[in-house]
N, C-alpha and C positions, 0 to 999 in steps of 0.2 A: 506494499500500499504506501501510495507516495504522499508525504512528509510536509506539511505548510508550519512552519513554525514562526513565531511571533516572540520578543523579546521588547517590554514597556516598563515602565519605572512604579506606574502606581496604576490599581483597580480603575476602572472605567477608561484607560487610557488604550485598552485592547478596542471598548467601542466604539470610542469615539473617534481615531484615529483611522480603524479597518474592521468595523462590526460588519458591515454588508460583505467587503471582498471575502471575508474570512466566512461570512456564511456558505456563501458562493462556491468557493473551494468545497466545504464539508458537503454540499450537494450533490458535487461532481464526485462525490466519493474519496476525498482525500483523507489524511488525518491531519488533523487540525491542533496543534502544541500552542498555548500562551503561557509564555514564563512571566511572570511579573515581579521584578525586582525586589516592592516595598510592600507594607500592608496599605501602606495607606493611613498609620495607627495616628499623626499628626490632625488628622481631619475631626475629630473631637476632643479638644484638649479639657472638657468638661469630664465625659467620661474614666472611668479606669482604661488602660490600656490595652489591654486583655479584651476587654467587651469589646471596644471597639475594631480590634483584631479579627475576632470573634466575627462580627455584625457583616466586617467587612472582604472577608473569606467568602462568607454565606451569600454574598451578593453578588458578590466575582463570577463564583460557580453558578448562578444561577441562568445569570448572563450570558455564559457559555454554553450554555445548556438550550438557551432560546436562540443561537444561531447554530447550534449542533457542532460546536467544539469538542474534541476528544477527552482533553483532559486540559486542569489550568495548573499551575505549579508556580509555587510561592519562592523564592530564595532567600527573602529574611532579610534585604540590607536593611540600614536606617532612614524612614520617611522624610525624605527635606535635608537629609544630608549623603544621597548617595556617591554623591563626589568623593567621601569617606574611602570609599570601595574599591577606588581607584586602586589603589594602593594596598591594598588585599588578596593575596592569589586566592583566598578561597574562594570569591565568585567569579574570578576569570577561569579558574576551573570549573565551576560549575556551569557556566556558558560556554565553556569548549566541551564538557564533558552531553553536554545537551545534542551540542553539534555532529558531535561522532557516534553518537548511537542510536541518531534517527535520520539521520543522512537527508535533512531536509531541499527538496528539489527549488523551494522556494523560500526566504528568510523576509521578514518585515520587524522594523525597529524605525525608534526615533528619528527624524532628519534631520543631520547636522547646522539646518537651519535653526531646527526650535530653540528657544530662547530663552526655556524652564532649565536650572542646573542641573536639577537629576533628567533630564529627559536627554541633555548634551553628556552627561555622565553614562548613561546605559548607551548611549550609542556610542561612546568612546571604548566602552569596554569591550562590546559587539565587535567591534570593526578590530580589535586587538586581538582577541580569540579568533577571529577569521583570520585572520594575520600571521598568526603561531599557529595554523593549522594547516597553513597554504588553501585555506580551500576556495573552489570553483562556484561558487554557490549563488547564482543571482540573489543581489541582495536589493533592497527598497527601503525608502523611508517614509512615514506619513508627517506628516505638519498638525500639531494641537496649538503650541502659541509662536506662531510665524509667520509671517507675511506674506502674502502671494507672490509679492513683488519679484521677487527675490528665482521665481522659474524660469524668465526669461531665455537664460540659457542651461537651465539643464532639462537633461533628457526624461520625460516622464513617461510611466506607467499607465495607463487609463481602463478601469475597470469597468464592464457596465453592469450597475447593478440595480438595475432598474425592478427585478424580482425578488431581489432581497433588502431593500431599505426596509420593507415592514418586518423585516425579523430585528434588523439595527434598530430599528425604533423601540420592538419589546425586550430589546437585552436592554437599553436606554433607560426603564423606568424598573428593571430589576434596582436599579441603584438607588432606592427611594431615599437612604441619607444622604444625597450628596446631590437630591436635583437643585439645591439652593445655589452649589455651586456652578456644578457643569451645566445648566441651561441653556446659558449663554451659547455654552461652548458646540453643544447638540442642536441648536439651533444653524449657528453658525455651518456646521459641517451638512447641515441637508440643505443647506440653503447653496452653499459650493457647491453640492452636487448635484443642484438643478440648474444651477448656473453653468457651470461645465459641462452639463448634462448637453445644454443647448450644442456648444460647438462639436458634439459627437455624434448628434442623429439621436440620443439617447436620454430616457426621462429621467434618471438618476445615473449617477458616476463617483468613482471615489480615485483618486488622483495619488500618485506618489512618485518620489522623486527615485530617479535611479544613483543608486548607488556605487554599484558595481556590477 
């Protein structure tokens, strides 16, 4: 079975950035694996950490089921300080092991243009792992906190997600604890999917920066 592997920083990044595309690949019979670096434990500082962690895990796994993903894995990095993991070989080894074990035919992660520090850190760790493995797997980046202006000279992967955007919306709704925080981001991704779909004769698309 062919595997599509996605690495992201926080629970909900995977849906905001590539939810409809992952649903499309899952519908084609591919194994879809999602590796999330942190538990997003900083999202509810007024709750005990373990309560927030369990809540975020539950929501992420519900979202994964909504899009038909095979498995969601948490790597255990510190939320809002994933940069610290750049110097911790444990996380690099975890990424390398997942890539070696599953040999993905496609790999998705945060775009290098994303301004969020955690997203930048995940991008750097994943690219370092791929370099050390001498992997030739195609790699594409999704944008969450990034300007679209920089797309001018960047080769894009465009995925027609007209039939799977409803699954993305269903998955987004699983993050009940995050609606206040991510509603605008979801609205932005939906508008972007419609707007860019006009250019490609599709109702809705997701686009990704080609990294390699």
